N, C-alpha and C positions, 0 to 999 in steps of 0.2 A: 198611257202605258209607261212612258219614260218617267213620269212623276211617281208612279207606283213603284217602279224599280229603284228610283232614288230614295224613296222613303223606306223601302224594304231592305236595302243594302246593309245599313248598320245592324239591323236585327239579324240578318243572315250571318254576318260576320260574328256577332255575339254568340249565336247558336253554334257556329262552327268552333269558336274558341272554347266554349264549354264542352262540346263533344270531344275536341282534341284533348283537353285537360283530363276528361274522364276516360279517354280511350274508347269511346262509344260511338264511333261514326255511324255504324249500321243501325244501332238503336235509335239514334236521332234521325237518320234518314227515314226509317219506318214511321216514327212518331210524327215528324213534320209532313211526310207524304200523306199519312192518314188524315191529319188535321187539315191539310190543304184540300184534299178531295172533299171532305165534309164541308169545309167553308165555301168551296166553289159551287156546291149544289145550290141552285136557285132558291129552293125552299128554305134551306138553312140560312142563306144570305139574308133573306127577309127577316128571319128570326133574330139573327145577329144584330140587325139594325134597329131592333125594337128596344126602346129605352127602358122598358119594364124588365128586360132580361138582365139579371145581375151578372157581374163578372164571374163569380163562382159557378153559376149555371152555364155560362158560355164555355168556361174551361171544362166543365164536366161533359158538355156536349162534344167538344173537340178533342179531348185527350183520349188516346187509345187506351184500352184496358191494359193495366200493367205498366203504364207509363211511369218513368222515374220521377222522383221529386223535382229534379232540375227541369225536366220538360214541363211539368205542371206549373212550376214557378215562371218559366219562360212564357207559357200561354197566358198566365195571369198578368204578366207584365204587358203583353200585347193587348189583353182585354182592358187593362187599366188605361192604356194610352190610345184606345180605340183604333187599334191596328190589326185586329183579327181579319178584316177583309183582305189584308195583304199576305195572308198565309200562302196562297199559291206562288206568289213572287218570291217570298222568303224561302220556301222549300226549293224552288228552282235555283236560286242563287246559292243556297247551301250546297246543293248537289254539285254545282260548278266548282265551288271551293273544295269540296271533298274530292272530286275527280282530279283537280290540280294537285292536291296534297298526296293523293295516292298514285299519281302519274297514270291516269286512265283517260283515254280519249273515247268518247262515244260517237259512233258513226252509224248512219243509216244508208243502206244500199237499196236503192229503188231500181227494179228491173222490170222488163216487159213480161217475164215469166219467172217462175221460181228457179233459183240458181242451185246447182248441186253443191253439196257440202265441200267438195274439193275446191271449187271456184271460190266459195266464201272464205275458205281457209287461206287460199292464195291472196285474196284481197286483204284479209286480216294481216298476213305476214308483210305485205307491201306497205300497208298503213303503219304497222308497228315499226318498220324500218324508217319510214318517212318522218314519223313523229317522235320516235325514240321512247314510246310509252306503250303500255298495254292497251289493247283496243277491244271495246265491247261493240259488237255488231248487232244491229237490228235490221230486219229486212222488210221490204214493202214491195207490192206489185202495182205497176201502173202500165196497163196495156197500151196507152197512148204513146209510150216511148218507142214503140215498134221493135226495138232490139237494143242490145247494150245495157248500160246501167248508169245511174247517177249516184255518186257517193257524196254524202253530206256529212262532214266531220267538223261541226262548229263553224269556224270562220272559213273553212276550206270546202269548196264544192268542185268536184271533178265530174264533168258531164261527158260521158263516153257513150251517150245514147244516140241512136240513129236520128231521133227527132231533133236533138241538139245539133248534130252534125249537119242535118238538112237546113236547119235555121241559120247556122253559120255560113253555109254555102250560099243560101238565098241572100243573106246580107252582103256577102262578098261580091256576088254577081250584080247586085243592085247598085254597087258603087262604081 
């Protein structure tokens, strides 16, 4: 996995640079996201590895309808360098670069039950204050948390769940 990220990083930076120059962050996000989903499909991955598949055919398979010329050329470069299987990593790294440029933090709030909108907005406001950036929240439900929530914002994880508190208490009592 780390080797794939190392190989994908320069391509993601190149895609980001082109998107920045064109002022087309969203279009590139959509195109790379589509190509990454298609390339990650096990059936397509098998086809992409077939030496009989030409680069042009691979690009036609992966490029979304209406993709700009620069996206098509980028996919052709990946095909020429045999890097199409890296598209999921490239798309992920591109999104990280885009979020940094647009000062957006993506966070996931996992709770034992669905949280009311007012609580989610309070969490969003607290995270906005902590990171000094806009915050995009996703929610997930994990009943094993018992209560409370776990907030995962990239490198920062805030565990306010009852399950986490019980685990910390158990650890403290064991010492």
